[in-house]
Backbone as a chain_set.jsonl record, in Angstrom:
{"seq": "MLELLEPFRGQRGRVVRLIEVARLGPARKGPRMGPNDFRDR", "coords": {"N": [[75.544, -33.491, -74.672], [73.623, -32.484, -76.219], [73.901, -29.823, -76.476], [76.066, -29.738, -77.931], [75.065, -30.773, -80.424], [73.187, -29.003, -81.02], [73.675, -26.936, -83.269], [73.087, -28.418, -85.55], [70.194, -28.991, -85.769], [67.39, -30.65, -86.285], [68.844, -32.551, -87.868], [69.817, -34.235, -86.329], [69.496, -36.763, -85.95], [70.971, -37.877, -88.188], [73.44, -36.933, -87.605], [74.214, -38.371, -85.374], [74.196, -41.014, -85.857], [76.203, -40.803, -88.022], [78.481, -40.538, -86.246], [78.267, -42.756, -84.583], [78.93, -44.814, -86.87], [81.123, -43.738, -87.606], [83.119, -44.769, -85.728], [85.08, -43.516, -83.626], [87.899, -43.577, -81.859], [90.624, -44.664, -79.853], [93.128, -45.482, -81.899], [93.826, -48.671, -83.493], [96.269, -50.781, -82.273], [99.068, -52.761, -83.27], [100.897, -55.632, -84.59], [101.791, -55.308, -88.164], [101.403, -56.712, -91.248], [103.978, -57.299, -93.168], [105.075, -56.416, -96.561], [105.07, -59.028, -98.82], [107.581, -60.764, -100.534], [108.084, -61.821, -103.493], [110.133, -62.552, -105.206], [112.246, -64.429, -104.443], [111.203, -66.714, -104.876]], "CA": [[75.45, -33.635, -76.017], [72.333, -31.707, -76.677], [74.37, -28.525, -76.896], [76.79, -29.891, -79.262], [74.341, -31.198, -81.628], [72.467, -27.625, -81.306], [73.717, -26.553, -84.494], [72.634, -29.576, -86.412], [68.897, -29.143, -85.18], [66.571, -31.141, -87.715], [69.557, -33.499, -88.514], [70.57, -34.9, -85.229], [69.842, -38.255, -86.052], [71.931, -38.093, -89.014], [74.975, -36.7, -87.198], [74.599, -39.315, -84.176], [74.577, -42.143, -86.757], [77.549, -40.665, -88.462], [79.429, -40.604, -85.222], [78.389, -44.235, -84.61], [79.616, -45.24, -87.911], [82.787, -43.26, -87.673], [83.772, -45.375, -84.614], [85.774, -42.712, -83.091], [88.259, -43.967, -80.747], [91.721, -44.888, -80.084], [93.794, -46.244, -83.024], [94.176, -50.008, -83.435], [97.594, -50.974, -82.243], [99.362, -54.33, -83.017], [101.869, -55.711, -85.685], [101.029, -55.35, -89.344], [101.957, -57.709, -92.045], [104.944, -56.694, -94.206], [105.071, -56.616, -98.112], [105.657, -60.256, -99.584], [108.608, -60.698, -101.677], [108.002, -63.222, -104.052], [111.274, -62.797, -106.142], [113.178, -65.466, -104.192], [110.645, -68.221, -105.294]], "C": [[74.576, -32.922, -76.787], [72.889, -30.294, -77.323], [75.528, -28.556, -77.801], [76.325, -30.217, -80.304], [73.339, -30.004, -81.838], [72.453, -27.081, -82.796], [73.267, -27.425, -85.629], [71.186, -29.688, -86.082], [68.476, -29.513, -86.492], [67.547, -32.444, -88.271], [70.211, -34.256, -87.448], [70.602, -36.339, -85.468], [70.853, -38.618, -87.055], [73.335, -38.05, -88.347], [75.276, -37.706, -86.182], [74.75, -40.416, -85.014], [75.867, -42.107, -87.406], [78.738, -40.916, -87.389], [79.403, -42.006, -84.648], [79.148, -44.879, -85.405], [80.876, -45.186, -87.98], [83.672, -44.232, -86.772], [85.217, -44.639, -84.228], [86.454, -43.387, -82.088], [89.723, -44.075, -80.779], [92.098, -45.811, -81.361], [93.951, -47.722, -82.628], [95.812, -50.006, -83.454], [98.035, -52.518, -82.431], [100.375, -54.523, -84.59], [101.112, -55.931, -86.964], [102.142, -56.318, -90.427], [103.113, -57.065, -93.126], [104.565, -57.066, -95.595], [105.601, -58.064, -98.213], [106.548, -60.041, -100.538], [108.66, -61.888, -102.185], [109.332, -63.443, -105.129], [112.285, -64.006, -105.872], [112.557, -66.933, -104.441], [110.812, -68.721, -106.779]], "O": [[74.781, -32.756, -77.989], [72.477, -29.771, -78.358], [75.934, -27.545, -78.373], [77.015, -30.04, -81.308], [72.657, -30.044, -82.862], [71.417, -26.833, -83.413], [73.114, -26.871, -86.718], [70.892, -30.881, -86.145], [68.886, -29.036, -87.55], [67.048, -33.27, -89.036], [71.2, -34.926, -87.746], [71.586, -37.039, -85.226], [71.576, -39.592, -86.847], [74.2, -38.915, -88.491], [76.459, -37.997, -86.004], [75.848, -40.912, -84.765], [76.606, -43.091, -87.432], [79.801, -41.444, -87.715], [80.466, -42.463, -84.228], [80.063, -45.551, -84.929], [81.669, -46.081, -88.273], [84.844, -44.45, -87.078], [86.303, -45.148, -84.506], [85.702, -43.905, -81.263], [90.225, -43.567, -81.781], [91.388, -46.747, -81.728], [94.201, -47.979, -81.45], [96.514, -49.456, -84.303], [97.442, -53.413, -81.828], [100.481, -53.661, -85.464], [100.052, -56.555, -87.005], [103.353, -56.497, -90.304], [102.697, -56.207, -93.905], [103.772, -57.989, -95.78], [106.662, -58.27, -97.624], [106.353, -59.166, -101.382], [109.126, -62.881, -101.625], [109.434, -64.483, -105.78], [112.993, -64.506, -106.746], [113.141, -68.006, -104.285], [110.403, -69.836, -107.104]]}, "num_chains": 1, "name": "protein.A"}
């Protein structure tokens, strides 16, 4: 990891924090709520 962060010397703390906040990982999968149609009511 230090090799990857070498270009960001002096800013490593910020870069690590951005990576943590970004929550990089697999996309969430699951059903999504469709749009509500209120014309029938």
